[in-house]
C-alpha positions in Angstrom: 0.1 0.0 -0.2 2.6 2.4 0.5 4.6 1.6 -2.5 1.5 2.6 -4.4 0.7 5.8 -2.7 4.8 6.8 -3.6 3.8 5.9 -7.2 0.5 7.7 -7.3 2.5 11.1 -5.5 5.4 10.6 -8.2 3.3 10.4 -10.9 1.4 13.7 -9.6 4.6 15.5 -9.5 5.1 14.7 -13.1 2.1 15.6 -14.3 3.0 18.7 -12.2 5.8 19.6 -14.2 4.0 19.6 -17.7 2.6 22.9 -16.7 6.0 24.2 -16.4 6.7 23.2 -19.9 2.9 24.6 -21.3 3.6 27.8 -19.5 6.9 27.7 -21.7 5.1 27.1 -24.5 2.7 30.7 -24.0 5.8 32.4 -23.2 7.7 31.3 -26.8 4.5 32.3 -28.4 4.1 35.4 -26.5 7.3 36.3 -27.3 7.2 35.8 -30.8 3.7 37.6 -31.5 4.9 40.6 -29.4 7.9 40.7 -31.9 5.4 40.1 -35.0 3.6 42.7 -33.8 6.1 45.3 -32.8 7.7 44.2 -36.4 4.8 44.9 -38.2 4.2 48.6 -36.7 7.9 49.5 -37.3 9.6 47.7 -39.8 12.3 49.3 -40.0 13.5 48.5 -36.1 12.5 44.7 -37.1 16.2 43.7 -37.9 17.7 45.7 -34.8 15.5 43.7 -32.3 15.9 40.0 -34.1 18.7 39.1 -31.7 16.7 40.0 -28.3 13.8 37.8 -29.6 15.8 34.7 -29.7 17.7 35.5 -26.4 14.3 36.0 -25.2 13.3 32.9 -26.8 16.2 31.1 -25.2 14.8 32.3 -21.5 11.7 30.9 -21.9 12.7 27.6 -23.2 15.0 26.9 -21.0 12.3 26.9 -18.1 10.0 24.5 -20.1 13.7 22.4 -20.4 14.5 22.7 -16.8 10.9 21.7 -16.0 11.2 18.4 -18.1 14.5 17.1 -16.3 12.3 17.8 -13.4 9.9 15.6 -14.9 12.5 13.1 -15.7 14.1 13.1 -12.0 11.2 12.4 -10.6 10.4 10.0 -13.0 13.5 7.7 -12.7 15.8 9.0 -10.0 13.2 8.9 -7.1 
């Protein structure tokens, strides 16, 4: 019985880390959408902001990767 409760808790934790991966996807979409909105308003400045776009996407995606690593640790290391 105790092992079943531990397994259940592990799977609940892994499911909760999926929220972090979904949040990263929403963040990347938000960054790209705002860049596109700004680029359409001022196309001359879009080329200068592309580096900031990729940096923002990298930071948002890093949080999703960290969440994925926590999920893997919960699934296989505990």
